[in-house]
N, C-alpha and C positions, 0 to 999 in steps of 0.2 A: 039729240039731246045734249044740252050744254052742262058741263061740269065746272064749277068754280072751286079753286083751291086756294085757301089763304094759309100762308106759312109765316109763322112769327117765332121770334125767340122766346125761349122759356124764361120765366121770371128768374132773375138772379144772374143770367148770363150778360156779360158786358156787351155793349152795343156801341163800338167806337163811331160807326157811320151815324147813328142816331145822335150822338154827342156832338158830331161835326155839324149836322143840320141844326141842332138846337143852338149851337153858337152862332152860326150864320143867321138864324132868325133873330137872336138878340141883337146882333150887329146890325140888322135892318130895322130895329125899333120895336120888335115883338118880344120884349123882355118878360111878359107874363107867361110865355111859353114854357113848360118844363116836362122831363120825363119822355122826350121824343124817342121812339124806337121805330126802326124800319123793318119792313117785312117784304114778302113777295105775294104777288097775285097771278094765279096761272088759269087761264081758260083752256079746257079741253073739249073738242067737238066728238061726241060718241054716237054710235048708231042708236037709233030708237030701241028701246028695249025695257027690261026689268029694271026699276028703280034700285031695288035692294042689290041686284047682281051687278049694276053699273057702279054703284057706291062702292061695293067690295073691291072691284077692279081698281078703281081710282084710289082707295085706300092703299092697296097694295103698291101701285105706282109710286105713291107718296112714301111708303116706308122703303121702297127699293131705290128711288132715286130723286123725287122732287123735293124731299125734306131730309135734313140731317136730324134724326130723331133723337139723337144725343143732346142736341142743343136747341132743337127747334120743335114747336108744336105745329099741327096742321088742322084745318077745318075743311070739310068738303060739303058742298052745296050742289045738289043735283036738280036740274029742272029745265 
């Protein structure tokens, strides 16, 4: 079973890396781009099993290690 985790900064949290990418895109001629925000994408291979149980485990992993829940949100997809 594959779990996909998307970690993004919460709204209102400054994203200096996103600003740097946005500036570089502008320098490359993509001036129409705005509001660039960077995040993380994580894949976890889990043993086949119950979807709700696997989701609960991955969400616990996110809260304990994969995401800084003070400044980041996370979304889990199991499939």
